[in-house]
A tleap script that builds the chain and sets N, CA, C and O, in Angstrom:
source leaprc.protein.ff14SB
mol = sequence {
  NMET TYR ILE PHE PRO LEU LYS ALA LEU ALA
  LEU ASP GLN ILE ARG LYS LEU HIE HIE LEU
  VAL ARG ALA ILE PRO GLY SER ARG ILE LYS
  ILE GLY LEU MET THR GLY ASP THR PRO LYS
  GLU GLU ARG THR LYS LEU PHE ILE PRO HIE
  PRO PRO ASN ILE LEU ALA VAL SER PRO ASP
  LEU LEU HIE HIE PHE LEU TYR ASN VAL ARG
  ARG ARG GLU SER GLY GLN GLY TRP ARG LEU
  PHE LEU ARG GLN LEU ARG TYR VAL VAL ILE
  ASP GLU SER HIE SER TYR LEU GLY ALA PHE
  GLY ALA HIE PHE ALA ASN LEU MET ARG ARG
  LEU GLN LEU ALA VAL ASP ALA VAL GLY GLY
  ASN SER ASP SER LEU GLN PHE ILE CYS GLU
  THR ARG TYR ASN CTRP
}
set mol.1.N position { 64.266 -44.311 146.538 }
set mol.1.CA position { 64.706 -43.519 145.370 }
set mol.1.C position { 66.101 -43.033 146.619 }
set mol.1.O position { 66.041 -42.967 147.847 }
set mol.2.N position { 67.157 -42.786 145.762 }
set mol.2.CA position { 68.017 -41.733 146.861 }
set mol.2.C position { 67.964 -40.609 145.851 }
set mol.2.O position { 67.545 -40.976 144.753 }
set mol.3.N position { 68.318 -39.190 145.959 }
set mol.3.CA position { 68.749 -38.824 144.566 }
set mol.3.C position { 70.142 -38.082 144.867 }
set mol.3.O position { 70.230 -37.622 146.005 }
set mol.4.N position { 71.380 -37.876 143.910 }
set mol.4.CA position { 72.938 -37.071 144.734 }
set mol.4.C position { 73.203 -36.249 143.669 }
set mol.4.O position { 73.145 -36.414 142.450 }
set mol.5.N position { 73.565 -35.154 144.512 }
set mol.5.CA position { 74.089 -34.467 143.128 }
set mol.5.C position { 75.293 -34.287 142.342 }
set mol.5.O position { 75.575 -33.635 141.336 }
set mol.6.N position { 76.277 -35.528 143.571 }
set mol.6.CA position { 77.421 -35.879 142.850 }
set mol.6.C position { 77.475 -37.604 142.987 }
set mol.6.O position { 76.925 -38.559 143.534 }
set mol.7.N position { 78.454 -37.263 142.153 }
set mol.7.CA position { 78.943 -38.178 141.998 }
set mol.7.C position { 79.593 -39.262 143.089 }
set mol.7.O position { 80.032 -40.401 143.251 }
set mol.8.N position { 79.507 -38.894 143.265 }
set mol.8.CA position { 81.343 -39.225 144.691 }
set mol.8.C position { 80.368 -39.787 145.911 }
set mol.8.O position { 80.588 -40.828 146.530 }
set mol.9.N position { 79.490 -39.086 146.087 }
set mol.9.CA position { 78.683 -39.058 147.160 }
set mol.9.C position { 78.114 -39.999 146.810 }
set mol.9.O position { 77.619 -40.570 147.782 }
set mol.10.N position { 77.851 -40.638 145.603 }
set mol.10.CA position { 76.850 -41.408 145.890 }
set mol.10.C position { 77.318 -43.019 145.676 }
set mol.10.O position { 76.579 -43.997 145.784 }
set mol.11.N position { 78.907 -43.017 145.305 }
set mol.11.CA position { 79.249 -44.119 145.076 }
set mol.11.C position { 79.863 -44.820 146.900 }
set mol.11.O position { 80.321 -45.911 147.241 }
set mol.12.N position { 79.457 -43.114 147.916 }
set mol.12.CA position { 80.765 -43.666 149.114 }
set mol.12.C position { 79.135 -44.710 149.495 }
set mol.12.O position { 79.055 -45.856 149.938 }
set mol.13.N position { 77.609 -43.369 148.955 }
set mol.13.CA position { 76.573 -44.376 150.118 }
set mol.13.C position { 76.295 -45.223 149.712 }
set mol.13.O position { 75.392 -45.763 150.351 }
set mol.14.N position { 76.778 -46.014 148.416 }
set mol.14.CA position { 75.583 -46.885 147.752 }
set mol.14.C position { 77.190 -47.605 148.485 }
set mol.14.O position { 76.692 -48.308 149.364 }
set mol.15.N position { 78.613 -47.798 148.602 }
set mol.15.CA position { 79.440 -48.963 149.124 }
set mol.15.C position { 78.846 -49.030 150.347 }
set mol.15.O position { 78.441 -50.154 150.641 }
set mol.16.N position { 78.596 -47.809 151.484 }
set mol.16.CA position { 77.856 -48.296 152.677 }
set mol.16.C position { 76.487 -48.907 152.922 }
set mol.16.O position { 76.362 -49.548 153.966 }
set mol.17.N position { 75.101 -48.766 151.844 }
set mol.17.CA position { 74.409 -49.560 151.608 }
set mol.17.C position { 74.178 -51.141 151.003 }
set mol.17.O position { 73.084 -51.616 150.697 }
set mol.18.N position { 75.693 -51.929 150.901 }
set mol.18.CA position { 76.226 -52.641 150.168 }
set mol.18.C position { 76.418 -52.974 151.447 }
set mol.18.O position { 75.489 -53.611 151.941 }
set mol.19.N position { 77.262 -52.761 152.087 }
set mol.19.CA position { 78.110 -53.185 153.058 }
set mol.19.C position { 76.999 -53.269 154.707 }
set mol.19.O position { 77.116 -53.789 155.817 }
set mol.20.N position { 76.317 -52.707 154.230 }
set mol.20.CA position { 74.802 -52.726 155.654 }
set mol.20.C position { 73.097 -54.302 155.238 }
set mol.20.O position { 72.616 -55.049 156.090 }
set mol.21.N position { 72.785 -54.248 154.059 }
set mol.21.CA position { 72.753 -54.621 153.317 }
set mol.21.C position { 73.191 -56.677 153.166 }
set mol.21.O position { 72.494 -57.656 153.434 }
set mol.22.N position { 74.162 -56.599 152.802 }
set mol.22.CA position { 75.075 -57.745 153.712 }
set mol.22.C position { 75.649 -57.889 154.867 }
set mol.22.O position { 76.675 -58.419 155.293 }
set mol.23.N position { 74.730 -57.277 155.301 }
set mol.23.CA position { 75.093 -57.647 157.364 }
set mol.23.C position { 73.382 -58.081 157.555 }
set mol.23.O position { 72.882 -58.318 158.654 }
set mol.24.N position { 72.667 -58.121 156.308 }
set mol.24.CA position { 71.312 -58.796 157.184 }
set mol.24.C position { 71.967 -60.188 156.661 }
set mol.24.O position { 72.969 -60.364 155.966 }
set mol.25.N position { 70.902 -61.275 157.330 }
set mol.25.CA position { 71.106 -62.404 157.218 }
set mol.25.C position { 69.897 -62.088 156.302 }
set mol.25.O position { 68.864 -61.438 156.467 }
set mol.26.N position { 70.800 -63.311 154.522 }
set mol.26.CA position { 68.512 -63.915 153.849 }
set mol.26.C position { 68.151 -62.289 152.420 }
set mol.26.O position { 67.640 -62.106 151.316 }
set mol.27.N position { 68.814 -61.589 153.446 }
set mol.27.CA position { 68.720 -60.322 152.688 }
set mol.27.C position { 67.866 -60.564 151.121 }
set mol.27.O position { 67.720 -61.691 150.647 }
set mol.28.N position { 67.567 -59.828 150.729 }
set mol.28.CA position { 67.011 -60.195 149.106 }
set mol.28.C position { 67.207 -58.746 148.572 }
set mol.28.O position { 66.995 -58.621 147.366 }
set mol.29.N position { 67.625 -57.479 149.347 }
set mol.29.CA position { 67.016 -56.715 148.975 }
set mol.29.C position { 68.707 -55.783 147.337 }
set mol.29.O position { 69.933 -55.677 147.308 }
set mol.30.N position { 67.733 -55.485 146.578 }
set mol.30.CA position { 68.103 -55.032 145.518 }
set mol.30.C position { 69.177 -53.103 145.358 }
set mol.30.O position { 68.462 -52.103 145.294 }
set mol.31.N position { 70.669 -52.919 145.321 }
set mol.31.CA position { 70.942 -51.726 145.028 }
set mol.31.C position { 71.283 -51.755 143.639 }
set mol.31.O position { 71.943 -52.444 142.861 }
set mol.32.N position { 70.658 -50.857 143.641 }
set mol.32.CA position { 71.418 -49.512 141.167 }
set mol.32.C position { 71.665 -48.598 141.523 }
set mol.32.O position { 71.145 -47.874 142.372 }
set mol.33.N position { 72.878 -48.461 140.643 }
set mol.33.CA position { 73.030 -46.904 140.745 }
set mol.33.C position { 73.125 -46.806 139.747 }
set mol.33.O position { 73.314 -47.868 139.154 }
set mol.34.N position { 73.062 -45.441 138.833 }
set mol.34.CA position { 72.416 -44.852 137.642 }
set mol.34.C position { 73.429 -43.351 137.806 }
set mol.34.O position { 73.480 -42.441 138.633 }
set mol.35.N position { 74.043 -43.631 136.739 }
set mol.35.CA position { 75.108 -41.782 136.680 }
set mol.35.C position { 74.698 -41.837 135.531 }
set mol.35.O position { 74.171 -42.795 134.966 }
set mol.36.N position { 75.045 -40.261 134.924 }
set mol.36.CA position { 75.906 -40.089 133.478 }
set mol.36.C position { 76.298 -40.911 132.726 }
set mol.36.O position { 76.068 -40.976 131.519 }
set mol.37.N position { 77.279 -42.007 133.737 }
set mol.37.CA position { 78.553 -42.157 133.022 }
set mol.37.C position { 78.251 -44.195 132.990 }
set mol.37.O position { 79.076 -45.081 132.771 }
set mol.38.N position { 76.977 -44.285 133.259 }
set mol.38.CA position { 76.551 -45.526 133.535 }
set mol.38.C position { 75.975 -45.897 131.836 }
set mol.38.O position { 75.458 -44.970 131.213 }
set mol.39.N position { 76.056 -46.766 131.417 }
set mol.39.CA position { 75.924 -47.298 129.735 }
set mol.39.C position { 74.494 -48.046 129.911 }
set mol.39.O position { 74.288 -48.873 130.800 }
set mol.40.N position { 73.510 -47.638 128.922 }
set mol.40.CA position { 72.160 -47.856 128.785 }
set mol.40.C position { 72.008 -49.523 128.691 }
set mol.40.O position { 70.923 -50.083 128.844 }
set mol.41.N position { 72.846 -49.996 128.507 }
set mol.41.CA position { 72.795 -51.781 128.854 }
set mol.41.C position { 72.551 -51.993 130.270 }
set mol.41.O position { 71.617 -52.691 130.666 }
set mol.42.N position { 73.261 -51.483 130.939 }
set mol.42.CA position { 73.764 -51.664 132.549 }
set mol.42.C position { 72.676 -50.821 132.715 }
set mol.42.O position { 71.821 -51.603 132.299 }
set mol.43.N position { 72.107 -49.901 132.982 }
set mol.43.CA position { 70.633 -49.148 132.936 }
set mol.43.C position { 69.335 -50.168 132.951 }
set mol.43.O position { 68.508 -50.505 133.799 }
set mol.44.N position { 69.614 -50.506 131.457 }
set mol.44.CA position { 68.124 -51.711 131.614 }
set mol.44.C position { 68.540 -52.893 132.816 }
set mol.44.O position { 68.060 -53.025 133.942 }
set mol.45.N position { 69.576 -53.660 132.158 }
set mol.45.CA position { 69.613 -54.586 133.123 }
set mol.45.C position { 70.166 -54.261 134.869 }
set mol.45.O position { 70.822 -54.985 135.617 }
set mol.46.N position { 69.391 -52.409 135.171 }
set mol.46.CA position { 69.358 -52.549 136.984 }
set mol.46.C position { 67.506 -53.436 136.892 }
set mol.46.O position { 67.372 -54.117 137.909 }
set mol.47.N position { 66.344 -53.516 136.044 }
set mol.47.CA position { 65.434 -53.926 136.577 }
set mol.47.C position { 64.976 -54.894 135.470 }
set mol.47.O position { 64.117 -54.708 134.609 }
set mol.48.N position { 66.015 -56.338 135.771 }
set mol.48.CA position { 65.760 -57.205 135.071 }
set mol.48.C position { 65.889 -58.459 136.000 }
set mol.48.O position { 66.647 -59.225 135.406 }
set mol.49.N position { 65.609 -58.859 136.847 }
set mol.49.CA position { 63.929 -60.025 136.503 }
set mol.49.C position { 62.825 -58.987 137.089 }
set mol.49.O position { 61.597 -58.925 137.017 }
set mol.50.N position { 63.793 -58.234 137.678 }
set mol.50.CA position { 62.760 -56.748 138.513 }
set mol.50.C position { 63.155 -55.581 139.128 }
set mol.50.O position { 64.051 -55.850 139.927 }
set mol.51.N position { 62.934 -54.599 139.119 }
set mol.51.CA position { 63.658 -53.778 139.275 }
set mol.51.C position { 64.320 -53.556 141.154 }
set mol.51.O position { 63.826 -54.192 142.085 }
set mol.52.N position { 65.305 -52.692 141.304 }
set mol.52.CA position { 66.101 -51.954 142.205 }
set mol.52.C position { 65.053 -51.614 143.743 }
set mol.52.O position { 64.247 -50.683 143.763 }
set mol.53.N position { 65.304 -52.691 145.102 }
set mol.53.CA position { 64.407 -51.628 146.299 }
set mol.53.C position { 64.926 -50.458 146.676 }
set mol.53.O position { 64.290 -49.531 147.178 }
set mol.54.N position { 66.072 -50.483 146.444 }
set mol.54.CA position { 66.798 -49.252 146.212 }
set mol.54.C position { 67.714 -48.906 145.331 }
set mol.54.O position { 68.685 -49.585 144.998 }
set mol.55.N position { 67.170 -46.976 144.624 }
set mol.55.CA position { 67.911 -47.078 143.343 }
set mol.55.C position { 68.656 -45.522 143.462 }
set mol.55.O position { 68.112 -44.660 144.153 }
set mol.56.N position { 69.952 -45.235 142.729 }
set mol.56.CA position { 70.713 -44.051 143.809 }
set mol.56.C position { 69.787 -43.144 142.124 }
set mol.56.O position { 68.996 -43.713 141.372 }
set mol.57.N position { 70.079 -42.261 142.058 }
set mol.57.CA position { 70.354 -41.080 140.584 }
set mol.57.C position { 70.100 -39.670 140.485 }
set mol.57.O position { 69.354 -38.867 141.045 }
set mol.58.N position { 70.870 -39.642 139.688 }
set mol.58.CA position { 71.800 -37.778 140.113 }
set mol.58.C position { 69.921 -37.331 139.304 }
set mol.58.O position { 69.073 -38.055 138.784 }
set mol.59.N position { 69.976 -35.687 139.607 }
set mol.59.CA position { 68.887 -35.054 138.951 }
set mol.59.C position { 68.842 -35.537 137.873 }
set mol.59.O position { 67.993 -36.390 137.613 }
set mol.60.N position { 69.918 -35.036 136.795 }
set mol.60.CA position { 69.686 -35.102 135.684 }
set mol.60.C position { 68.903 -36.419 134.613 }
set mol.60.O position { 68.122 -36.381 133.662 }
set mol.61.N position { 69.578 -37.485 135.347 }
set mol.61.CA position { 69.779 -38.605 134.919 }
set mol.61.C position { 67.820 -39.353 134.899 }
set mol.61.O position { 67.317 -40.041 134.011 }
set mol.62.N position { 67.105 -38.820 136.327 }
set mol.62.CA position { 65.685 -38.871 136.901 }
set mol.62.C position { 65.991 -37.899 135.933 }
set mol.62.O position { 66.897 -38.402 135.269 }
set mol.63.N position { 65.671 -36.512 135.378 }
set mol.63.CA position { 65.473 -35.658 134.586 }
set mol.63.C position { 64.500 -36.411 133.473 }
set mol.63.O position { 63.298 -36.591 133.278 }
set mol.64.N position { 66.077 -36.815 132.725 }
set mol.64.CA position { 65.784 -37.537 131.849 }
set mol.64.C position { 64.553 -38.883 131.814 }
set mol.64.O position { 63.515 -38.790 131.158 }
set mol.65.N position { 64.967 -40.257 132.756 }
set mol.65.CA position { 63.987 -40.518 133.246 }
set mol.65.C position { 62.677 -40.539 133.159 }
set mol.65.O position { 61.989 -41.510 132.844 }
set mol.66.N position { 62.269 -39.325 133.474 }
set mol.66.CA position { 60.798 -39.022 134.166 }
set mol.66.C position { 60.386 -38.384 132.302 }
set mol.66.O position { 59.323 -38.682 131.758 }
set mol.67.N position { 61.282 -37.667 131.736 }
set mol.67.CA position { 60.932 -37.338 130.434 }
set mol.67.C position { 60.376 -38.042 129.485 }
set mol.67.O position { 59.324 -37.682 128.956 }
set mol.68.N position { 61.131 -39.335 129.090 }
set mol.68.CA position { 60.714 -40.907 128.397 }
set mol.68.C position { 59.711 -41.758 129.171 }
set mol.68.O position { 59.723 -42.906 128.728 }
set mol.69.N position { 58.532 -41.532 130.540 }
set mol.69.CA position { 58.403 -41.989 130.963 }
set mol.69.C position { 57.456 -42.850 130.645 }
set mol.69.O position { 57.331 -44.019 131.011 }
set mol.70.N position { 56.576 -42.006 129.713 }
set mol.70.CA position { 55.055 -42.347 129.203 }
set mol.70.C position { 55.895 -42.880 127.606 }
set mol.70.O position { 55.124 -42.542 126.708 }
set mol.71.N position { 56.727 -43.332 127.200 }
set mol.71.CA position { 57.110 -44.073 126.536 }
set mol.71.C position { 57.635 -45.151 126.339 }
set mol.71.O position { 58.749 -45.175 126.862 }
set mol.72.N position { 57.362 -46.118 125.806 }
set mol.72.CA position { 57.646 -47.263 125.778 }
set mol.72.C position { 58.550 -48.390 126.016 }
set mol.72.O position { 58.640 -49.474 126.594 }
set mol.73.N position { 59.601 -46.983 124.742 }
set mol.73.CA position { 61.195 -47.880 125.888 }
set mol.73.C position { 61.981 -47.280 126.909 }
set mol.73.O position { 63.207 -47.242 127.012 }
set mol.74.N position { 60.885 -46.704 127.828 }
set mol.74.CA position { 61.327 -46.345 128.787 }
set mol.74.C position { 61.391 -48.092 130.003 }
set mol.74.O position { 61.992 -48.362 131.043 }
set mol.75.N position { 60.430 -48.857 129.110 }
set mol.75.CA position { 60.838 -49.538 129.808 }
set mol.75.C position { 59.618 -50.391 131.361 }
set mol.75.O position { 59.341 -49.718 132.354 }
set mol.76.N position { 59.185 -51.644 131.211 }
set mol.76.CA position { 58.422 -51.896 132.022 }
set mol.76.C position { 59.268 -51.554 133.552 }
set mol.76.O position { 58.844 -51.155 134.637 }
set mol.77.N position { 60.227 -51.806 133.216 }
set mol.77.CA position { 60.872 -52.115 135.364 }
set mol.77.C position { 60.581 -50.854 135.164 }
set mol.77.O position { 59.406 -50.628 135.453 }
set mol.78.N position { 61.526 -49.350 134.553 }
set mol.78.CA position { 61.028 -48.402 135.180 }
set mol.78.C position { 59.934 -47.834 135.360 }
set mol.78.O position { 59.675 -47.177 136.368 }
set mol.79.N position { 59.045 -48.044 134.263 }
set mol.79.CA position { 57.444 -47.923 135.238 }
set mol.79.C position { 57.165 -48.848 136.701 }
set mol.79.O position { 56.930 -47.963 137.524 }
set mol.80.N position { 57.106 -49.707 137.168 }
set mol.80.CA position { 56.962 -51.272 137.943 }
set mol.80.C position { 58.279 -49.594 138.769 }
set mol.80.O position { 58.406 -48.371 138.718 }
set mol.81.N position { 58.634 -50.314 139.137 }
set mol.81.CA position { 60.118 -49.363 140.165 }
set mol.81.C position { 58.908 -47.858 141.002 }
set mol.81.O position { 58.501 -47.690 142.152 }
set mol.82.N position { 58.705 -47.020 139.628 }
set mol.82.CA position { 58.031 -45.752 140.113 }
set mol.82.C position { 56.726 -46.074 140.910 }
set mol.82.O position { 56.373 -45.652 142.012 }
set mol.83.N position { 55.887 -47.242 139.750 }
set mol.83.CA position { 54.604 -47.108 140.426 }
set mol.83.C position { 54.577 -48.271 142.390 }
set mol.83.O position { 53.620 -48.326 143.162 }
set mol.84.N position { 56.019 -48.994 142.575 }
set mol.84.CA position { 56.121 -49.197 143.679 }
set mol.84.C position { 56.788 -48.162 144.827 }
set mol.84.O position { 56.683 -48.307 146.045 }
set mol.85.N position { 57.672 -46.823 143.965 }
set mol.85.CA position { 58.159 -45.692 145.131 }
set mol.85.C position { 57.250 -45.665 146.037 }
set mol.85.O position { 56.031 -45.735 145.882 }
set mol.86.N position { 58.118 -45.518 147.417 }
set mol.86.CA position { 58.113 -44.504 148.468 }
set mol.86.C position { 58.184 -43.474 149.103 }
set mol.86.O position { 57.614 -42.401 149.299 }
set mol.87.N position { 59.286 -44.245 149.463 }
set mol.87.CA position { 60.553 -43.277 149.369 }
set mol.87.C position { 61.600 -42.872 148.927 }
set mol.87.O position { 62.426 -43.700 148.545 }
set mol.88.N position { 61.970 -41.028 148.821 }
set mol.88.CA position { 62.486 -40.885 147.837 }
set mol.88.C position { 63.668 -39.696 148.850 }
set mol.88.O position { 63.523 -38.486 148.674 }
set mol.89.N position { 64.539 -40.103 149.645 }
set mol.89.CA position { 65.841 -39.873 149.809 }
set mol.89.C position { 66.480 -38.427 149.223 }
set mol.89.O position { 67.052 -38.610 148.148 }
set mol.90.N position { 66.510 -36.990 149.706 }
set mol.90.CA position { 67.860 -36.524 148.448 }
set mol.90.C position { 68.993 -35.989 149.749 }
set mol.90.O position { 69.256 -35.467 150.832 }
set mol.91.N position { 69.263 -36.521 148.766 }
set mol.91.CA position { 70.937 -35.971 149.924 }
set mol.91.C position { 72.194 -34.965 149.331 }
set mol.91.O position { 72.778 -34.876 148.251 }
set mol.92.N position { 72.288 -34.166 150.823 }
set mol.92.CA position { 72.792 -32.611 150.173 }
set mol.92.C position { 71.750 -31.860 149.705 }
set mol.92.O position { 71.514 -31.448 148.569 }
set mol.93.N position { 70.969 -31.700 151.071 }
set mol.93.CA position { 69.607 -30.737 149.789 }
set mol.93.C position { 69.584 -29.514 150.374 }
set mol.93.O position { 68.697 -28.667 150.267 }
set mol.94.N position { 70.656 -29.448 151.036 }
set mol.94.CA position { 70.825 -28.320 151.514 }
set mol.94.C position { 71.350 -27.526 149.810 }
set mol.94.O position { 70.819 -26.511 149.361 }
set mol.95.N position { 72.262 -28.156 149.248 }
set mol.95.CA position { 72.798 -28.006 147.775 }
set mol.95.C position { 71.740 -27.402 146.353 }
set mol.95.O position { 72.012 -27.122 145.186 }
set mol.96.N position { 70.008 -27.383 147.437 }
set mol.96.CA position { 69.277 -27.318 145.771 }
set mol.96.C position { 69.648 -26.439 145.942 }
set mol.96.O position { 69.911 -26.404 147.144 }
set mol.97.N position { 70.067 -24.926 145.176 }
set mol.97.CA position { 70.021 -23.259 145.619 }
set mol.97.C position { 69.827 -22.312 143.927 }
set mol.97.O position { 70.095 -22.700 142.790 }
set mol.98.N position { 69.404 -21.321 144.291 }
set mol.98.CA position { 68.638 -21.155 143.087 }
set mol.98.C position { 68.183 -21.475 142.536 }
set mol.98.O position { 67.301 -22.215 142.971 }
set mol.99.N position { 68.296 -21.205 140.334 }
set mol.99.CA position { 68.382 -22.183 139.430 }
set mol.99.C position { 67.825 -22.881 139.773 }
set mol.99.O position { 66.637 -22.726 140.055 }
set mol.100.N position { 68.844 -24.575 139.956 }
set mol.100.CA position { 69.660 -25.853 139.830 }
set mol.100.C position { 68.025 -26.317 141.001 }
set mol.100.O position { 67.152 -27.144 140.737 }
set mol.101.N position { 68.185 -25.089 142.704 }
set mol.101.CA position { 66.851 -25.311 143.430 }
set mol.101.C position { 65.435 -25.891 142.878 }
set mol.101.O position { 64.828 -26.957 142.977 }
set mol.102.N position { 65.172 -24.314 142.084 }
set mol.102.CA position { 64.013 -24.416 140.893 }
set mol.102.C position { 63.654 -25.203 140.643 }
set mol.102.O position { 62.590 -25.735 140.962 }
set mol.103.N position { 64.852 -25.667 139.659 }
set mol.103.CA position { 64.786 -26.944 138.328 }
set mol.103.C position { 64.250 -28.086 139.520 }
set mol.103.O position { 63.029 -28.240 139.522 }
set mol.104.N position { 64.941 -28.813 140.420 }
set mol.104.CA position { 64.909 -29.071 141.805 }
set mol.104.C position { 62.954 -29.807 142.372 }
set mol.104.O position { 62.341 -30.796 142.773 }
set mol.105.N position { 62.872 -28.842 142.100 }
set mol.105.CA position { 61.582 -28.518 143.166 }
set mol.105.C position { 60.326 -28.773 141.507 }
set mol.105.O position { 59.119 -28.630 141.700 }
set mol.106.N position { 60.630 -28.983 140.656 }
set mol.106.CA position { 59.906 -29.035 139.586 }
set mol.106.C position { 60.237 -29.971 139.359 }
set mol.106.O position { 59.346 -30.746 139.012 }
set mol.107.N position { 61.557 -30.483 139.391 }
set mol.107.CA position { 61.733 -32.080 139.010 }
set mol.107.C position { 60.744 -32.854 139.911 }
set mol.107.O position { 60.019 -33.816 139.656 }
set mol.108.N position { 60.870 -32.389 140.651 }
set mol.108.CA position { 60.650 -33.723 142.307 }
set mol.108.C position { 58.268 -33.612 142.070 }
set mol.108.O position { 57.444 -34.410 142.515 }
set mol.109.N position { 57.978 -32.092 141.091 }
set mol.109.CA position { 56.705 -31.939 140.736 }
set mol.109.C position { 56.526 -33.239 140.245 }
set mol.109.O position { 55.673 -34.092 140.490 }
set mol.110.N position { 57.951 -33.210 139.160 }
set mol.110.CA position { 58.101 -34.016 138.027 }
set mol.110.C position { 57.034 -35.615 138.310 }
set mol.110.O position { 56.041 -36.163 137.832 }
set mol.111.N position { 57.871 -35.782 139.205 }
set mol.111.CA position { 58.786 -37.407 139.542 }
set mol.111.C position { 57.280 -37.745 140.633 }
set mol.111.O position { 57.372 -38.684 141.423 }
set mol.112.N position { 55.718 -36.765 140.575 }
set mol.112.CA position { 55.511 -37.223 142.440 }
set mol.112.C position { 53.787 -37.706 140.362 }
set mol.112.O position { 52.980 -38.623 140.212 }
set mol.113.N position { 54.174 -36.368 139.361 }
set mol.113.CA position { 53.252 -36.923 138.190 }
set mol.113.C position { 53.114 -38.650 137.849 }
set mol.113.O position { 52.343 -39.593 137.669 }
set mol.114.N position { 54.539 -38.197 137.925 }
set mol.114.CA position { 54.741 -40.062 136.821 }
set mol.114.C position { 54.683 -40.889 137.750 }
set mol.114.O position { 54.421 -42.054 137.449 }
set mol.115.N position { 54.875 -40.589 138.932 }
set mol.115.CA position { 54.210 -41.868 139.889 }
set mol.115.C position { 53.391 -42.061 139.815 }
set mol.115.O position { 52.987 -43.223 139.817 }
set mol.116.N position { 52.341 -40.628 139.660 }
set mol.116.CA position { 50.650 -41.178 139.647 }
set mol.116.C position { 50.075 -41.396 138.090 }
set mol.116.O position { 48.964 -41.849 137.814 }
set mol.117.N position { 51.295 -40.881 136.956 }
set mol.117.CA position { 50.885 -42.192 136.018 }
set mol.117.C position { 50.391 -42.901 135.736 }
set mol.117.O position { 49.362 -43.250 135.157 }
set mol.118.N position { 52.081 -43.503 136.677 }
set mol.118.CA position { 51.863 -45.518 136.174 }
set mol.118.C position { 51.527 -46.318 137.195 }
set mol.118.O position { 52.036 -47.403 137.474 }
set mol.119.N position { 50.430 -45.610 137.891 }
set mol.119.CA position { 49.929 -46.598 138.524 }
set mol.119.C position { 49.900 -45.994 140.248 }
set mol.119.O position { 48.916 -45.974 140.987 }
set mol.120.N position { 50.565 -45.776 140.398 }
set mol.120.CA position { 50.759 -45.613 141.851 }
set mol.120.C position { 50.738 -44.416 142.313 }
set mol.120.O position { 50.912 -43.695 141.330 }
set mol.121.N position { 50.600 -43.623 143.454 }
set mol.121.CA position { 50.130 -43.017 144.865 }
set mol.121.C position { 51.097 -41.865 145.375 }
set mol.121.O position { 51.642 -41.736 146.471 }
set mol.122.N position { 51.144 -41.004 144.145 }
set mol.122.CA position { 52.224 -40.246 144.933 }
set mol.122.C position { 51.524 -39.351 146.060 }
set mol.122.O position { 51.904 -38.185 146.165 }
set mol.123.N position { 50.844 -39.677 146.636 }
set mol.123.CA position { 50.268 -39.262 148.120 }
set mol.123.C position { 51.167 -39.625 148.870 }
set mol.123.O position { 51.072 -38.863 149.833 }
set mol.124.N position { 51.977 -40.300 149.046 }
set mol.124.CA position { 52.251 -41.951 149.604 }
set mol.124.C position { 53.642 -41.558 149.625 }
set mol.124.O position { 54.369 -41.994 150.518 }
set mol.125.N position { 54.081 -40.793 148.748 }
set mol.125.CA position { 55.035 -40.820 149.553 }
set mol.125.C position { 56.429 -39.642 149.952 }
set mol.125.O position { 56.663 -38.484 149.606 }
set mol.126.N position { 57.015 -40.463 150.689 }
set mol.126.CA position { 57.711 -39.835 151.573 }
set mol.126.C position { 58.819 -39.074 151.466 }
set mol.126.O position { 59.873 -39.608 151.810 }
set mol.127.N position { 58.857 -37.700 150.985 }
set mol.127.CA position { 60.533 -37.329 151.321 }
set mol.127.C position { 61.467 -36.957 152.261 }
set mol.127.O position { 61.131 -35.970 152.916 }
set mol.128.N position { 62.188 -37.283 152.444 }
set mol.128.CA position { 63.703 -37.587 153.275 }
set mol.128.C position { 64.113 -36.944 152.681 }
set mol.128.O position { 64.467 -37.256 151.543 }
set mol.129.N position { 64.299 -35.362 153.340 }
set mol.129.CA position { 65.988 -34.379 153.228 }
set mol.129.C position { 66.862 -34.460 154.206 }
set mol.129.O position { 66.717 -34.073 155.366 }
set mol.130.N position { 68.195 -35.204 153.497 }
set mol.130.CA position { 69.647 -34.799 154.379 }
set mol.130.C position { 70.604 -33.562 154.338 }
set mol.130.O position { 71.357 -33.464 153.369 }
set mol.131.N position { 70.627 -32.720 155.205 }
set mol.131.CA position { 71.655 -31.956 155.224 }
set mol.131.C position { 72.561 -32.513 155.507 }
set mol.131.O position { 72.461 -33.739 155.568 }
set mol.132.N position { 74.515 -31.551 155.959 }
set mol.132.CA position { 75.395 -31.812 156.790 }
set mol.132.C position { 75.709 -30.305 157.617 }
set mol.132.O position { 76.815 -29.853 157.912 }
set mol.133.N position { 74.442 -29.738 157.863 }
set mol.133.CA position { 74.956 -28.515 158.433 }
set mol.133.C position { 75.468 -28.081 159.805 }
set mol.133.O position { 74.858 -27.801 160.837 }
set mol.134.N position { 77.107 -28.115 159.433 }
set mol.134.CA position { 77.597 -28.035 161.352 }
set mol.134.C position { 77.829 -26.928 162.106 }
set mol.134.O position { 78.825 -26.206 162.151 }
set mol.135.N position { 76.184 -26.843 163.043 }
set mol.135.CA position { 76.507 -25.324 163.146 }
set mol.135.C position { 77.577 -24.888 164.125 }
set mol.135.O position { 77.863 -23.696 164.237 }
savepdb mol mol.pdb
quit
């Protein structure tokens, strides 16, 4: 999972990922992007016939999906994605400060609880924080 604070950053990173995946012969890596602008129908299609290997999502949309993870309407694909989740990349981690940072820390705790609730193992999650400080 790739978590981004700004949509423009996500679009740039997803474009680079698509380019990288196309360069791998025979690659079957599925990449998905969900923003607040992504229609509900397109969000559902991302998980058919199987969930993406890499899913870019904003913190707000992740919050929404975690809120609904125990409900049937959240979809089996989303639960399968969480069950298989191993890496969480947090882009622009230096931007999660103050109240937003506290909200984000709780969101990561809820993500771990959701992974466990759907049969995954939150102990195996690896969090990768990316920042772009110029020292």
